[in-house]
N, C-alpha and C positions, 0 to 999 in steps of 0.2 A: 504493498500499500506508499502511494507519496508521502510525503511530508504536508502536503497540502491538504491533502484529504486530512490525513488523522488530524490537520490542527482544528478543520472544520468540525469534526469528529466530538475533538474536546469542549471545542468550542456549544454545542450541540447538548452535549453529558453536561455539561455543566448547568446549564439553562435548564435543563429538566430536574436534573440533580436539586436545585434552586425553586423550579416551582413546586416538584413536592413538599419542599419542608415547607412553604409558607404557606401553603390548599392544603395539608391532611384534615384539616375541620372539612372538606367535602368531599365529594364523589371526585373519585380522577380515573374521568374513562379517557382510554389506551387515546382513539381516534381526536379527541378535542389535543390531547398533548404532540400525536404526529403529527397534526395540522401548524400548533405551533413554534415547530424545526422544522417544517416542511420536507417530513419527509414522509415515506408509507409506513401502516404500525407493524410491519414485518421490519424492514431498516429499525425503526425502533430500538424492537424487541432487540432484536443484534449487537447493535446498540449497547444500548444500553445493559447487555450481559458484559462486552469486554471491554465497560472502563468498571462494571459493580461485583465484578465475580462470582455473581450470583442472579435468578432472572428480576425481571426488572416487578414481577406482582410481588415473589416471597421478600425481597423491599420493599415497596410501598406495605403490604403487611408486616412484617415486621419494625417497621419507620412509627407505623399508627402507635403497636402495643408499646414500643420501649418512648414513644413521648408519651405516651398514657401514665409512665413513671414515674417521670420527669412532674408530670402533672396535678401529680398521685400526693409527690411531697411539697409543694405548694402551695395546698389548701387542700382542705378534708371538701367531700362534693361525691354526691350522691351514681351509683354507679350509673343510671340512666344520664348524667350531664358527662360525666368523664366518656361513654363513650362516642356521644354528642363530638367531644370536643377534637375526637380522633378519624370520624369519619366511620362511625359505625348507626346503624338507623336505632339500634336497639343496645338494652343493656347484655342479652340476651346473645344476640353474636357479637358484640365485645367482649363477654366472657370466655366465647368458646375459642377464641380467635385471642387471648392471653395466656389461659390454658396450652390451650397448639405450642406457644412460644415458648413458654415458660414449666408448665406442668405443676402449677399453680395456681389457685383463685386469685383477682387482685389484691384483695387486702390480705392472704396471707401470704403473697409473693413482700407487699410493704413493706408486713411484721420484719421477716428476714432477713431485707434488706439492712431494715435500723438494727436490728441486731447484728449483721455483717460490720457497720457501718459501727457502732460499738467496740466492736471485740478487738475492731482493725488498730482504734486510732489507740485503744487500751493497750496494746501488745507493742503498740510506735513508742509508749510515754509521753505521748501527747504531745509532746514536746514546741509543738504549736502554741496549746489552751491562752498562752499570758495575749496575741497580740488579740487586739480591738480593733475596729475598719475606721476610718475619716469616710464622712460623706460628702461625696461630687454629686453637682451637677451636673449632666457632663449634655452639645447640643449634639446632634446627628454628624456621623460619619462618615462619609463617602469611601471606600476602603475597593481597592484592587486587591486580587486574593490569588493563593495557587494552593491544591487543597492536596494533602496528605493520607491514604489512607492507610492505615496500620497502625499496630503500636506506639501508644506515646511519644515520645522523646528521642526513635531508634537516632543513631547519630546520624548516619549518613543521609536518607532521606529526609530528615531536617537541612541540615547543610545543604546541600545540593534543592531542597527546594525555596530555600532567603536569601542563596547567592543569583540563582535562577530572577528573583523577583525584585534587587538589586538593580540587578541588571537592567528586566524588563525597564525600570521605572526613568534609570538613566536613558535607556533610548530615548524618551516618554516624555522628556527631560521637568520627570516629577519630582523627584529627587530634592528636596529640600529640608532647611535645617529644621521645619515646623513639623516635618515630618514622623507620626509618629507608628510602629513597628505593634504591632496588636497581633491577638491570639487566638483564636477560638475551637475551641471543643466543642464539636456534634453532641460528641453522646459520652455519657456515665461509662468509664471501664468499669467499673464493678458492675453494670448493665448486661454490656455491652460486649461483644465477643471482641477482644482485641486486635486482631487483627481488619475486623470491617471499623474500627472507631475511627471516625473523623475530624479533620484538623484543617483550618487555611490559616494558612502565612501571609497578614496583610499586610497592606501601607492606606496609611491613609492619605486624600490628593486631595488638592485644592482645586478641584475640574474635572470634569467628565472625560469619564478614556473608555473609550470602546474596550467591549472581552474583545481577548485577539486570544486564541488557541485554548491552552492550557490555566492563559488568566482570565479572571471573570473577577464582576464586584456584586459587591452586596451595602448593605448600609446599615447602616448600627444606630436605631432610632433612638435618641435624645432623653433623658429624667435622671432620674434619682438615685444612686447609688451606693455601697457601700462600698468600700476600698479598703482593701487589707492587703499593706507592704511584706515583699517575703525577701529575707540576701542570703544569696544564699544559689546554689547549684536548682536547675530549674528541678529535678528530681523528685524536690523538697514539694514539689505542687500537689500533685496530690495526698500527701500528708493534711495540706492543710485547707482542700477541697473538703476529703474525706471531715476533717473538726469541726471546720464548718457548718455543715452540714446535720451536727449532733448539737451546738453551743451559739446557734443562729435565733437572736430576740428580734430582729423586724420582721414582717411581711414580706415575703418575694413578692415581682409582679413579675407578669408575664412579660418576660425580654430574655434576648442573650443574654449569658456572663461571660465574662472575655475577659484578655490577658493585655499588659500593657505591657513591654520590654525597656527600661530606661535607659541601659547601656549597652555597649555593643560589644558578646563574649570573644571578637580577633582581638580587643584591645583590654579588657579587663577581667581581673585575676577570678574564677570558679565563685570563693564567696565571695565576688564584691555584689553578684548578680545583683542588680534588682527589678524588681517583680513586682506590679500593683495585679491586681485580681480584682474585677467589677463586679457588684455580684448586683440585677434591679433591683429595688426595693421599692415600696409604697410611698 
């Protein structure tokens, strides 16, 4: 396959993945999605399998129930409301899909996950429990991203992705002193199989840049955030997230959690890395 064709398919795959992510609460009609990227339904299925390493049907089903796990941690709600928020017509069909994915009911899974988090934080020594957040108000952020799928933090894929992103920004004359480097982890490794976890390496831009090949665009909505600062190796981020999950005194808001990297790994000792973690709150 020629490189130009690969880049076109990458751009189409990015669009479909982002479209699904923002429309899980609605029916996702194959014909509609195929029309949006100007391909046949058969082509759509083939393109997406090559980029997802799973069928589009199984991807959507998995995304729905994994998103439901996130919503269950944000607020208490009825099974009927939860089902509707992830695109199911009724609680029965949602419960069936959930049990097919996880083997147990939503309520049992939530209790199991909470126990797992508490056990994990306790066994780590809870070294980060002393951290307290600052409260920030953020404006909308326009971002360029490159997606990484796989275990969070794997050195080579992450280094390659960030280098590609910076090179792309330089090509577009979009790299400046005000550029913010952002990471968005779309999946919880306590819930999602590590090889399927999606991470977007992002940079803020001051003007619209058209998606191109593997580089997509996304907007982070502004609002209120509880912001935690981690000093040291990025490997400490998961422990921080786990600790926040069981020691959080704010009401969560339905928006994206993200990270901002305040210094460059190339010019900074690992123990001096600074990362801010933004948790959306009401």
